[in-house]
C-alpha positions as CSV (number, residue, x, y, z in Angstrom):
1,A,-9.2,16.7,-19.2
2,G,-8.0,13.1,-18.9
3,Q,-5.6,11.6,-16.5
4,K,-2.9,11.3,-19.2
5,Q,-3.2,14.9,-20.0
6,V,-2.7,15.9,-16.4
7,L,0.3,13.5,-16.0
8,W,2.0,14.7,-19.2
9,G,1.6,18.3,-17.9
10,V,3.2,17.3,-14.6
11,I,6.1,15.6,-16.5
12,L,6.8,18.6,-18.6
13,A,6.5,21.0,-15.6
14,A,8.9,18.8,-13.6
15,V,11.5,18.9,-16.5
16,C,11.3,22.7,-16.6
17,Y,11.5,22.9,-12.8
18,G,14.5,20.6,-12.8
19,L,16.3,22.8,-15.3
20,F,16.1,25.7,-12.9
21,S,18.9,24.1,-10.9
22,F,21.4,24.8,-13.7
23,Y,22.7,28.2,-14.7
24,L,21.4,28.4,-18.3
25,G,21.6,32.1,-18.9
26,F,19.2,35.0,-18.5
27,W,17.0,34.3,-21.6
28,I,16.7,30.6,-21.3
29,T,15.9,30.8,-17.6
30,G,13.3,33.5,-18.4
31,I,11.7,31.2,-21.1
32,L,11.7,28.3,-18.6
33,V,10.0,30.4,-15.9
34,I,7.3,31.4,-18.4
35,L,6.9,27.8,-19.6
36,Y,6.8,26.4,-16.1
37,T,4.2,29.0,-15.0
38,M,2.0,28.2,-18.0
39,L,2.3,24.5,-17.5
40,S,1.6,24.6,-13.7
41,Q,-1.5,26.7,-14.3
42,A,-2.6,24.3,-17.0
43,V,-2.1,21.3,-14.7
44,D,-4.1,23.0,-11.9
45,W,-6.9,23.7,-14.4
46,W,-6.8,20.2,-15.9
47,T,-6.8,18.6,-12.4
48,G,-9.8,20.7,-11.4
49,L,-11.6,19.5,-14.6
50,Y,-10.6,15.9,-13.9
51,I,-11.9,16.1,-10.3
52,N,-15.1,17.6,-11.5
53,Q,-15.6,14.9,-14.0
54,H,-14.8,11.9,-11.8
55,C,-16.1,12.8,-8.3
56,E,-19.6,12.6,-7.1
57,S,-21.3,15.9,-6.5
58,K,-21.6,15.4,-2.7
59,S,-17.8,15.1,-2.3
60,R,-16.6,17.3,-5.1
61,A,-16.2,20.5,-3.0
62,T,-14.2,18.6,-0.3
63,T,-12.0,17.0,-3.0
64,L,-11.3,20.3,-4.7
65,S,-10.4,21.9,-1.3
66,T,-8.1,19.0,-0.4
67,W,-6.4,19.4,-3.8
68,E,-5.8,23.1,-3.1
69,M,-4.4,22.3,0.3
70,F,-2.0,19.7,-1.1
71,R,-1.0,22.0,-3.9
72,K,0.1,24.7,-1.5
73,L,1.6,22.4,1.2
74,P,5.1,22.1,-0.4
75,Y,5.5,25.9,-0.3
76,I,4.6,26.0,3.4
77,L,6.9,23.2,4.3
78,V,10.0,24.3,2.5
79,V,10.1,28.0,2.9
80,G,12.3,27.8,6.0
81,I,14.6,25.3,4.4
82,I,15.1,27.2,1.2
83,T,15.8,30.5,2.8
84,N,18.6,29.1,4.9
85,I,20.6,26.9,2.5
86,S,23.4,27.6,0.1
87,P,22.8,28.0,-3.7
88,W,24.4,24.5,-4.3
89,W,21.9,22.8,-1.9
90,L,19.0,24.7,-3.4
91,G,20.0,23.3,-6.8
92,V,20.2,19.8,-5.2
93,F,16.7,20.3,-3.6
94,I,15.3,21.4,-7.0
95,L,16.7,18.4,-8.8
96,V,15.5,15.9,-6.2
97,T,12.0,17.3,-6.0
98,A,11.8,17.5,-9.8
99,A,13.0,14.0,-10.1
100,L,10.4,12.8,-7.6
101,A,7.5,14.5,-9.4
102,L,8.8,13.2,-12.8
103,L,9.2,9.7,-11.6
104,S,5.8,9.5,-9.8
105,A,4.0,11.0,-12.8
106,T,5.8,8.7,-15.3
107,Y,5.0,5.7,-13.1
108,S,1.3,6.6,-12.9
109,L,1.3,7.2,-16.7
110,T,2.7,3.8,-17.4
111,Q,0.2,1.9,-15.3
112,R,-2.3,-0.1,-17.3
113,H,-5.3,0.4,-14.9
114,K,-7.5,3.5,-14.7
115,Y,-8.1,5.3,-11.4
């Protein structure tokens, strides 16, 4: 898995996630949930492969553990916020976080240097 593959997966998942803030009907939302779940699992898998390919063996376990911690951190931080806000603010929250993920992945993808 290359860096571009991971970043394209993040971009597609961010678009699907951002569309959750709009009422699109039962079937379209269901398809988006399935697509987002598949994309997020693929990004997790690709990221693990990327870390395994590009990290030294002595720091690989620590790097994978750190990735897992960062991957779960947003859920921990926003659970209290999401449960206590109105549906309109939840939609705004989804759009803002999707835009941040989309912009950061797009910026990383357009950089000419390799990490």
